[in-house]
DSSP file (Angstrom, degrees, kcal/mol; ACC not computed):
  #  RESIDUE AA STRUCTURE BP1 BP2  ACC     N-H-->O    O-->H-N    N-H-->O    O-->H-N    TCO  KAPPA ALPHA  PHI   PSI    X-CA   Y-CA   Z-CA
    1    1 A M              0   0    0      0, 0.0     5,-0.0     0, 0.0     0, 0.0   0.000 360.0 360.0 360.0 139.5  -22.8  -23.6  201.3
    2    2 A H    >>  -     0   0    0      1,-0.1     4,-2.1     2,-0.0     3,-0.6  -0.375 360.0-126.4 -63.4 136.9  -24.7  -20.3  201.6
    3    3 A P  H 3> S+     0   0    0      0, 0.0     4,-2.0     0, 0.0    -1,-0.1   0.836 109.0  55.3 -56.7 -35.2  -23.0  -17.5  199.5
    4    4 A E  H 3> S+     0   0    0      2,-0.2     4,-1.5     1,-0.2     5,-0.1   0.881 107.7  49.1 -65.8 -36.9  -22.9  -15.2  202.6
    5    5 A V  H <> S+     0   0    0     -3,-0.6     4,-1.5     1,-0.2    -1,-0.2   0.906 108.9  53.4 -67.7 -41.6  -21.0  -17.8  204.6
    6    6 A K  H  < S+     0   0    0     -4,-2.1    -2,-0.2     1,-0.2    -1,-0.2   0.890 106.1  53.6 -59.5 -40.2  -18.6  -18.3  201.7
    7    7 A K  H  < S+     0   0    0     -4,-2.0    -1,-0.2     1,-0.2    -2,-0.2   0.885 110.3  46.2 -62.6 -39.1  -17.9  -14.5  201.6
    8    8 A T  H  < S+     0   0    0     -4,-1.5     2,-0.5    -5,-0.1    -1,-0.2   0.725  93.6  89.6 -80.3 -20.0  -17.0  -14.5  205.3
    9    9 A M     <  -     0   0    0     -4,-1.5     2,-0.5    -5,-0.1    -4,-0.0  -0.655  61.9-170.4 -78.4 127.1  -14.8  -17.5  205.1
   10   10 A K        -     0   0    0     -2,-0.5     2,-0.4     0, 0.0    -3,-0.1  -0.969  24.8-120.2-122.4 131.3  -11.3  -16.4  204.3
   11   11 A K        -     0   0    0     -2,-0.5     2,-0.4     1,-0.1    -2,-0.0  -0.544  29.8-133.4 -70.1 125.9   -8.5  -18.8  203.4
   12   12 A V        -     0   0    0     -2,-0.4    -1,-0.1     1,-0.1     5,-0.0  -0.653  23.3-116.8 -82.2 133.8   -5.7  -18.3  205.9
   13   13 A S     >  -     0   0    0     -2,-0.4     4,-2.2     1,-0.1     5,-0.2  -0.251  18.3-116.5 -68.7 157.7   -2.3  -18.0  204.4
   14   14 A R  H  > S+     0   0    0      1,-0.2     4,-2.4     2,-0.2     5,-0.2   0.884 116.9  52.9 -61.1 -40.2    0.4  -20.6  205.0
   15   15 A I  H  > S+     0   0    0      1,-0.2     4,-2.5     2,-0.2    -1,-0.2   0.921 108.8  49.5 -63.2 -43.5    2.5  -18.0  206.7
   16   16 A E  H  > S+     0   0    0      2,-0.2     4,-2.3     1,-0.2    -2,-0.2   0.875 109.9  51.7 -64.0 -36.8   -0.4  -17.0  209.0
   17   17 A Q  H  X S+     0   0    0     -4,-2.2     4,-2.3     2,-0.2    -1,-0.2   0.915 110.4  48.2 -64.0 -42.8   -0.9  -20.7  209.8
   18   18 A E  H  X S+     0   0    0     -4,-2.4     4,-2.6     2,-0.2     5,-0.2   0.893 110.3  52.0 -64.6 -39.2    2.8  -21.1  210.7
   19   19 A K  H  X S+     0   0    0     -4,-2.5     4,-2.4     1,-0.2    -2,-0.2   0.919 109.7  49.2 -62.4 -42.7    2.6  -18.0  212.9
   20   20 A Q  H  X S+     0   0    0     -4,-2.3     4,-2.4     2,-0.2    -2,-0.2   0.907 111.6  49.6 -62.8 -41.8   -0.4  -19.4  214.7
   21   21 A T  H  X S+     0   0    0     -4,-2.3     4,-2.4     2,-0.2    -2,-0.2   0.942 113.4  44.2 -63.0 -49.1    1.4  -22.7  215.3
   22   22 A V  H  X S+     0   0    0     -4,-2.6     4,-2.5     1,-0.2     5,-0.2   0.873 112.4  53.9 -66.3 -35.8    4.6  -21.1  216.6
   23   23 A R  H  X S+     0   0    0     -4,-2.4     4,-2.4    -5,-0.2     5,-0.2   0.936 110.9  45.7 -61.8 -46.7    2.5  -18.7  218.8
   24   24 A Q  H  X S+     0   0    0     -4,-2.4     4,-2.5     1,-0.2    -2,-0.2   0.901 113.1  50.1 -63.7 -41.1    0.6  -21.7  220.3
   25   25 A M  H  X S+     0   0    0     -4,-2.4     4,-2.6     2,-0.2    -2,-0.2   0.913 112.4  45.5 -66.2 -42.7    3.8  -23.6  220.9
   26   26 A I  H  X S+     0   0    0     -4,-2.5     4,-2.6     2,-0.2     5,-0.2   0.918 114.5  48.1 -68.5 -42.6    5.6  -20.8  222.6
   27   27 A H  H  X S+     0   0    0     -4,-2.4     4,-2.3    -5,-0.2     5,-0.2   0.918 112.9  49.4 -62.0 -42.6    2.7  -19.9  224.8
   28   28 A F  H  X>S+     0   0    0     -4,-2.5     4,-3.2    -5,-0.2     5,-0.5   0.936 112.2  47.7 -61.3 -47.6    2.3  -23.6  225.7
   29   29 A Y  I  X>S+     0   0    0     -4,-2.6     4,-1.9     1,-0.2     5,-1.6   0.931 113.2  47.2 -58.8 -48.8    6.0  -23.9  226.6
   30   30 A C  I  <5S+     0   0    0     -4,-2.6     6,-2.4     3,-0.2    -1,-0.2   0.886 118.7  41.0 -63.8 -39.5    6.0  -20.8  228.7
   31   31 A R  I  <5S+     0   0    0     -4,-2.3     4,-0.2     4,-0.2    -2,-0.2   0.936 127.8  27.0 -74.7 -48.0    2.8  -21.8  230.6
   32   32 A H  I  <5S+     0   0    0     -4,-3.2    -3,-0.2    -5,-0.2    -2,-0.2   0.884 129.3  34.2 -89.2 -40.8    3.4  -25.5  231.1
   33   33 A K  I  <<S+     0   0    0     -4,-1.9    -3,-0.2    -5,-0.5    -4,-0.1   0.911 131.6  29.5 -81.6 -44.5    7.2  -25.9  231.1
   34   34 A E  S   <S-     0   0    0     -5,-1.6    -3,-0.2     2,-0.1    -4,-0.1   0.630 100.4-128.7 -92.9 -14.9    8.2  -22.6  232.8
   35   35 A G        +     0   0    0     -6,-0.3     2,-0.3     1,-0.2    -4,-0.2   0.734  53.6 149.0  77.0  23.5    5.0  -22.2  234.8
   36   36 A N        -     0   0    0     -6,-2.4    -1,-0.2     1,-0.1    -2,-0.1  -0.712  42.4-156.5 -93.0 140.0    4.2  -18.7  233.8
   37   37 A K  S    S+     0   0    0     -2,-0.3     2,-0.3     2,-0.1    -1,-0.1   0.833  87.2  31.8 -78.7 -34.2    0.6  -17.4  233.5
   38   38 A E  S    S-     0   0    0     -8,-0.1     2,-0.2    -7,-0.1    -1,-0.0  -0.796 107.7 -81.2-116.1 160.4    1.7  -14.7  231.0
   39   39 A L        -     0   0    0     -2,-0.3    -2,-0.1     4,-0.1   -12,-0.1  -0.441  48.7-133.2 -62.0 129.4    4.5  -14.9  228.4
   40   40 A C     >  -     0   0    0     -2,-0.2     4,-2.5     1,-0.1     5,-0.2  -0.265  27.0 -99.4 -75.2 171.4    7.9  -14.1  230.1
   41   41 A A  H  > S+     0   0    0      1,-0.2     4,-2.4     2,-0.2     5,-0.2   0.895 122.4  50.2 -61.3 -42.3   10.3  -11.7  228.6
   42   42 A A  H  > S+     0   0    0      1,-0.2     4,-2.1     2,-0.2    -1,-0.2   0.909 113.4  44.9 -65.4 -41.9   12.5  -14.4  227.0
   43   43 A C  H  > S+     0   0    0      2,-0.2     4,-2.6     1,-0.2    -2,-0.2   0.867 112.0  52.6 -70.8 -35.9    9.5  -16.2  225.4
   44   44 A S  H  X S+     0   0    0     -4,-2.5     4,-2.6     2,-0.2    -2,-0.2   0.913 109.9  49.2 -62.5 -42.4    8.0  -12.8  224.2
   45   45 A E  H  X S+     0   0    0     -4,-2.4     4,-2.3     2,-0.2    -2,-0.2   0.919 112.0  48.1 -62.7 -44.0   11.4  -12.1  222.6
   46   46 A L  H  X S+     0   0    0     -4,-2.1     4,-2.8     2,-0.2    -2,-0.2   0.911 111.6  50.1 -63.6 -42.9   11.4  -15.5  220.9
   47   47 A L  H  X S+     0   0    0     -4,-2.6     4,-2.8     2,-0.2     5,-0.2   0.938 111.3  47.7 -62.4 -47.4    7.9  -15.1  219.7
   48   48 A E  H  X S+     0   0    0     -4,-2.6     4,-2.2     1,-0.2    -1,-0.2   0.910 113.5  48.9 -59.2 -42.5    8.6  -11.7  218.2
   49   49 A Y  H  X S+     0   0    0     -4,-2.3     4,-2.3    -5,-0.2    -2,-0.2   0.934 112.7  47.0 -62.4 -48.0   11.7  -13.0  216.5
   50   50 A A  H  X S+     0   0    0     -4,-2.8     4,-2.4     1,-0.2    -2,-0.2   0.909 112.7  49.0 -63.2 -43.2    9.9  -16.0  215.1
   51   51 A L  H  X S+     0   0    0     -4,-2.8     4,-2.1     1,-0.2    -1,-0.2   0.887 110.8  50.7 -65.1 -38.5    7.0  -14.0  213.8
   52   52 A A  H  X S+     0   0    0     -4,-2.2     4,-1.3    -5,-0.2    -1,-0.2   0.912 110.4  49.5 -64.6 -42.4    9.4  -11.5  212.1
   53   53 A R  H  < S+     0   0    0     -4,-2.3     3,-0.3     1,-0.2    -2,-0.2   0.914 111.1  49.2 -63.4 -42.5   11.3  -14.3  210.4
   54   54 A L  H >< S+     0   0    0     -4,-2.4     3,-1.4     1,-0.2    -1,-0.2   0.891 106.8  55.9 -64.2 -38.5    8.0  -15.8  209.2
   55   55 A S  H 3< S+     0   0    0     -4,-2.1    -1,-0.2     1,-0.3    -2,-0.2   0.809 112.3  43.2 -62.9 -29.0    6.9  -12.4  207.8
   56   56 A K  T 3< S+     0   0    0     -4,-1.3    -1,-0.3    -3,-0.3    -2,-0.2   0.270  79.5 140.0-100.3  10.6   10.1  -12.2  205.8
   57   57 A C    X   -     0   0    0     -3,-1.4     3,-0.9     1,-0.2     6,-0.1  -0.357  46.0-149.6 -60.0 123.5   10.1  -15.8  204.5
   58   58 A P  T 3  S+     0   0    0      0, 0.0    -1,-0.2     0, 0.0    -4,-0.0   0.683  93.3  60.0 -69.4 -16.0   11.2  -15.7  200.9
   59   59 A F  T >  S+     0   0    0      1,-0.2     3,-2.3     5,-0.1     4,-0.2   0.669  78.6 174.4 -87.1 -17.1    9.1  -18.8  200.1
   60   60 A G  G X   -     0   0    0     -3,-0.9     3,-1.6     1,-0.3    -1,-0.2  -0.186  69.5  -0.2  52.3-128.1    5.8  -17.2  201.1
   61   61 A E  G 3  S+     0   0    0      1,-0.3    -1,-0.3   -47,-0.1    -2,-0.1   0.598 131.8  61.6 -71.5 -11.0    2.8  -19.4  200.3
   62   62 A E  G <  S+     0   0    0     -3,-2.3    -1,-0.3     2,-0.0    -2,-0.2   0.356  80.4 131.4 -92.2   4.4    5.1  -22.1  198.9
   63   63 A K    <   -     0   0    0     -3,-1.6     2,-0.1    -4,-0.2     3,-0.1  -0.255  43.7-155.6 -64.5 140.0    6.8  -22.5  202.3
   64   64 A K        -     0   0    0      1,-0.2    44,-0.1     2,-0.0     2,-0.1  -0.341  48.1 -64.7 -91.9-175.6    7.4  -25.9  203.9
   65   65 A T    >   -     0   0    0     42,-0.2     3,-1.3    -2,-0.1     4,-0.4  -0.428  50.3-113.1 -69.6 154.7    7.8  -26.1  207.7
   66   66 A C  G >  S+     0   0    0      1,-0.3     3,-1.3     2,-0.2    -1,-0.1   0.831 114.8  64.5 -59.6 -33.1   10.9  -24.4  209.0
   67   67 A R  G 3  S+     0   0    0      1,-0.3    -1,-0.3     5,-0.0     5,-0.0   0.834 107.8  41.3 -59.6 -32.5   12.4  -27.8  209.9
   68   68 A L  G <  S+     0   0    0     -3,-1.3    -1,-0.3     3,-0.0    -2,-0.2   0.380  90.3 122.4 -96.3   3.3   12.5  -28.8  206.3
   69   69 A C    <   -     0   0    0     -3,-1.3    -3,-0.0    -4,-0.4    -6,-0.0  -0.349  56.6-148.1 -72.9 146.0   13.7  -25.4  205.0
   70   70 A K  S    S+     0   0    0      1,-0.1     2,-0.6    -2,-0.1    -1,-0.1   0.745  88.0  64.0 -79.6 -26.0   16.9  -25.1  202.9
   71   71 A I  S    S-     0   0    0     -5,-0.0     2,-1.0     2,-0.0    -1,-0.1  -0.888  70.1-160.2-103.3 119.4   17.5  -21.6  204.4
   72   72 A H        +     0   0    0     -2,-0.6     7,-0.1     1,-0.1    -5,-0.0  -0.824  17.0 171.6-100.9  99.8   18.1  -21.5  208.1
   73   73 A C        +     0   0    0     -2,-1.0     2,-0.3     2,-0.1    -1,-0.1   0.470  42.6 100.2 -92.3  -2.3   17.3  -17.8  208.9
   74   74 A Y  S    S-     0   0    0      1,-0.1    -2,-0.0     2,-0.1   -24,-0.0  -0.605  77.2-116.5 -82.9 143.7   17.4  -18.1  212.7
   75   75 A S     >  -     0   0    0     -2,-0.3     4,-2.9     1,-0.1     5,-0.3  -0.413  34.8-105.8 -67.9 156.3   20.5  -17.0  214.6
   76   76 A P  H  > S+     0   0    0      0, 0.0     4,-2.1     0, 0.0     5,-0.2   0.882 120.7  50.6 -54.3 -40.8   22.2  -19.9  216.4
   77   77 A K  H  > S+     0   0    0      1,-0.2     4,-1.8     2,-0.2     5,-0.1   0.935 114.7  42.0 -63.2 -47.0   21.0  -18.6  219.8
   78   78 A M  H  > S+     0   0    0      2,-0.2     4,-2.9     1,-0.2     5,-0.2   0.853 111.4  55.8 -70.5 -34.9   17.4  -18.3  218.7
   79   79 A K  H  X S+     0   0    0     -4,-2.9     4,-2.2     1,-0.2    -1,-0.2   0.919 107.7  49.4 -62.7 -42.1   17.5  -21.6  216.8
   80   80 A E  H  X S+     0   0    0     -4,-2.1     4,-1.8    -5,-0.3    -2,-0.2   0.909 112.9  47.6 -61.8 -42.5   18.6  -23.3  220.0
   81   81 A R  H  X S+     0   0    0     -4,-1.8     4,-2.1     2,-0.2    -2,-0.2   0.922 112.3  47.0 -66.9 -44.3   15.7  -21.7  221.9
   82   82 A I  H  X S+     0   0    0     -4,-2.9     4,-2.6     1,-0.2    -1,-0.2   0.865 110.5  53.9 -68.6 -33.9   13.0  -22.5  219.3
   83   83 A C  H  X S+     0   0    0     -4,-2.2     4,-2.6    -5,-0.2    -1,-0.2   0.904 107.7  50.5 -63.7 -40.6   14.3  -26.1  219.1
   84   84 A E  H  X S+     0   0    0     -4,-1.8     4,-1.7     2,-0.2    -2,-0.2   0.922 111.9  47.5 -62.2 -44.5   13.9  -26.4  222.9
   85   85 A V  H  X S+     0   0    0     -4,-2.1     4,-3.4     1,-0.2     5,-0.4   0.933 114.2  46.5 -61.3 -46.7   10.4  -25.0  222.7
   86   86 A M  H  X S+     0   0    0     -4,-2.6     4,-2.1     1,-0.2    -2,-0.2   0.855 107.6  55.9 -69.4 -35.2    9.4  -27.4  219.9
   87   87 A R  H  < S+     0   0    0     -4,-2.6    -1,-0.2    -5,-0.2    -2,-0.2   0.894 118.3  35.3 -62.1 -37.8   11.0  -30.4  221.5
   88   88 A Y  H  X S+     0   0    0     -4,-1.7     4,-0.6    -5,-0.2    -2,-0.2   0.947 127.8  33.5 -79.4 -51.9    8.8  -29.8  224.6
   89   89 A A  H  X S+     0   0    0     -4,-3.4     4,-1.3    -5,-0.2     3,-0.3   0.838 103.7  72.8 -78.5 -33.7    5.6  -28.5  223.0
   90   90 A G  H >X S+     0   0    0     -4,-2.1     3,-1.0    -5,-0.4     4,-0.5   0.912 100.2  40.9 -50.8 -57.7    5.6  -30.5  219.7
   91   91 A P  H >4 S+     0   0    0      0, 0.0     3,-0.5     0, 0.0    -1,-0.2   0.817 115.9  52.3 -63.4 -28.3    4.6  -33.9  221.1
   92   92 A R  H >X S+     0   0    0     -4,-0.6     4,-2.2    -3,-0.3     3,-1.1   0.632  88.9  79.4 -82.6 -14.3    2.1  -32.3  223.5
   93   93 A M  H <X S+     0   0    0     -4,-1.3     4,-2.6    -3,-1.0     8,-0.4   0.824  82.7  65.0 -63.5 -30.3    0.4  -30.4  220.7
   94   94 A M  H << S+     0   0    0     -3,-0.5    -1,-0.3    -4,-0.5    -2,-0.2   0.799 110.7  37.3 -62.8 -27.1   -1.5  -33.5  219.6
   95   95 A I  H <4 S+     0   0    0     -3,-1.1    -2,-0.2    -4,-0.2    -1,-0.2   0.890 129.1  29.2 -88.4 -46.3   -3.3  -33.5  223.0
   96   96 A Y  H  < S+     0   0    0     -4,-2.2    -3,-0.2     1,-0.2    -2,-0.2   0.793 139.1  15.8 -90.7 -31.0   -3.8  -29.8  223.5
   97   97 A H  S  X S+     0   0    0     -4,-2.6     4,-2.4    -5,-0.3    -1,-0.2  -0.498  70.5 162.4-139.9  66.0   -4.1  -28.5  219.9
   98   98 A P  H  > S+     0   0    0      0, 0.0     4,-2.6     0, 0.0     5,-0.2   0.853  74.4  51.0 -62.5 -37.7   -4.7  -31.5  217.7
   99   99 A I  H  > S+     0   0    0      2,-0.2     4,-2.4     1,-0.2     5,-0.2   0.934 112.5  46.3 -66.6 -44.5   -6.0  -29.7  214.7
  100  100 A T  H  > S+     0   0    0      2,-0.2     4,-2.3     1,-0.2    -1,-0.2   0.925 113.7  49.9 -60.6 -44.7   -3.0  -27.3  214.6
  101  101 A A  H  X S+     0   0    0     -4,-2.4     4,-2.5    -8,-0.4    -2,-0.2   0.914 111.1  47.9 -62.6 -43.9   -0.6  -30.3  215.1
  102  102 A L  H  X S+     0   0    0     -4,-2.6     4,-2.5     2,-0.2    -1,-0.2   0.899 111.4  50.3 -66.1 -40.3   -2.2  -32.3  212.3
  103  103 A K  H  X S+     0   0    0     -4,-2.4     4,-2.1     2,-0.2    -1,-0.2   0.912 111.2  49.9 -61.8 -41.4   -2.1  -29.3  209.9
  104  104 A H  H  X S+     0   0    0     -4,-2.3     4,-1.1     2,-0.2    -2,-0.2   0.925 112.3  46.3 -64.3 -44.8    1.6  -28.8  210.8
  105  105 A L  H  X S+     0   0    0     -4,-2.5     4,-0.8     1,-0.2     3,-0.4   0.892 110.0  54.7 -64.0 -39.3    2.4  -32.4  210.2
  106  106 A W  H >X S+     0   0    0     -4,-2.5     4,-1.3     1,-0.2     3,-0.9   0.891 102.7  56.7 -61.5 -39.8    0.5  -32.4  206.9
  107  107 A R  H 3< S+     0   0    0     -4,-2.1   -42,-0.2     1,-0.3    -1,-0.2   0.805 100.1  58.8 -63.7 -28.3    2.6  -29.4  205.7
  108  108 A E  H 3< S+     0   0    0     -4,-1.1    -1,-0.3    -3,-0.4    -2,-0.2   0.786 109.2  44.3 -70.8 -24.1    5.7  -31.5  206.2
  109  109 A L  H <<        0   0    0     -3,-0.9    -2,-0.2    -4,-0.8    -1,-0.2   0.692 360.0 360.0 -87.9 -21.1    4.3  -34.0  203.7
  110  110 A D     <        0   0    0     -4,-1.3    -1,-0.2     0, 0.0    -2,-0.1   0.472 360.0 360.0 -56.5 360.0    3.1  -31.4  201.3
């Protein structure tokens, strides 16, 4: 690989990958399940909450997926909402965002 290309390639952190995954799932849910063109207020609130939780994850780069985590940092209300989003968007991610879905599944095996 050309040295200039290597310089511009930056390894994305695990937390950033998780943020991207949750962002895609919430956007997908809001658009396809709820029929919104833009994120609705409830989905925006959930996204902000999820991103804040990921930013404060004590496991950092050693983090597993949230489903496998020993620490459940979501409030019961938000946990219920994110589970609903993931139940809907998760299986459909293989069709609409296959690379993201495969990376997420791979992290569960890590």
